[in-house]
C-alpha positions as CSV (number, residue, x, y, z in Angstrom):
1,M,23.1,38.8,37.8
2,K,20.4,40.5,39.7
3,L,18.4,38.4,42.2
4,I,14.7,38.9,41.4
5,G,13.3,36.1,43.5
6,F,13.8,32.8,45.4
7,Q,11.8,29.9,46.6
8,T,12.3,26.9,48.8
9,A,12.7,23.5,47.0
10,S,12.6,20.1,48.6
11,G,11.6,16.6,47.6
12,Q,13.0,13.3,46.7
13,S,15.3,12.4,43.8
14,K,14.7,9.5,41.5
15,D,17.0,7.3,43.6
16,G,15.0,8.1,46.7
17,K,17.4,10.6,48.4
18,A,15.8,13.6,50.0
19,Y,16.9,17.0,49.0
20,S,16.3,20.5,50.3
21,G,17.5,23.9,49.1
22,Y,16.6,27.0,47.3
23,R,15.8,28.0,43.7
24,F,17.2,31.4,43.0
25,H,15.8,33.5,40.1
26,F,18.0,36.0,38.3
27,S,17.8,38.5,35.5
28,R,20.7,39.9,33.4
29,P,20.9,42.2,30.4
30,L,21.3,40.6,27.1
31,N,24.5,41.3,25.1
32,A,23.9,43.5,22.0
33,D,24.7,40.6,19.7
34,Q,22.1,38.4,21.5
35,G,19.1,40.8,21.3
36,E,17.6,43.4,23.5
37,G,16.2,43.4,27.0
38,E,16.7,41.0,29.9
39,A,17.3,37.3,30.1
40,V,16.2,35.3,33.1
41,E,17.5,32.1,34.6
42,N,17.2,30.1,37.8
43,V,19.7,28.1,39.8
44,Y,19.1,25.4,42.5
45,I,21.5,25.5,45.4
46,S,21.4,22.9,48.2
47,E,20.6,24.3,51.7
48,Q,24.0,23.1,52.9
49,Y,25.6,25.8,50.8
50,V,23.3,28.7,51.8
51,D,24.1,30.4,55.0
52,E,22.1,33.5,54.4
53,I,19.4,34.5,51.9
54,P,20.6,37.5,49.8
55,K,18.4,40.5,49.5
56,L,16.2,40.9,46.4
57,G,17.9,43.2,43.9
58,D,21.4,42.2,45.0
59,D,23.9,41.8,42.1
60,L,25.4,38.3,42.6
61,E,27.7,35.7,41.0
62,V,27.0,32.0,41.2
63,L,29.9,29.8,42.4
64,Y,30.3,26.3,40.9
65,N,32.3,23.3,42.1
66,K,34.6,21.3,39.8
67,Y,31.7,19.2,38.6
68,G,29.7,22.2,37.4
69,R,27.2,22.2,40.2
70,P,26.2,25.5,41.9
71,V,27.5,25.7,45.5
72,G,27.1,29.3,46.5
73,L,26.5,32.9,45.8
74,M,28.8,35.9,46.2
75,P,28.5,39.6,45.5
76,A,29.4,40.3,41.8
77,K,32.6,42.1,41.1
């Protein structure tokens, strides 16, 4: 997926715990059977998992832990 933007995100969860991280915004081409054009999505990743902010336009893959939560980004293969 192509990184098209990011923003900082912080606040307090419903149970009162503070959180801080980044919301990464991506675009990707739609498969022919899905339609035409680009799809967009965003992923929140806690700051503890982000060592360096990738460059806009980078083609990236989101890494997930065993619970399905995003825990990092790596260059796409």
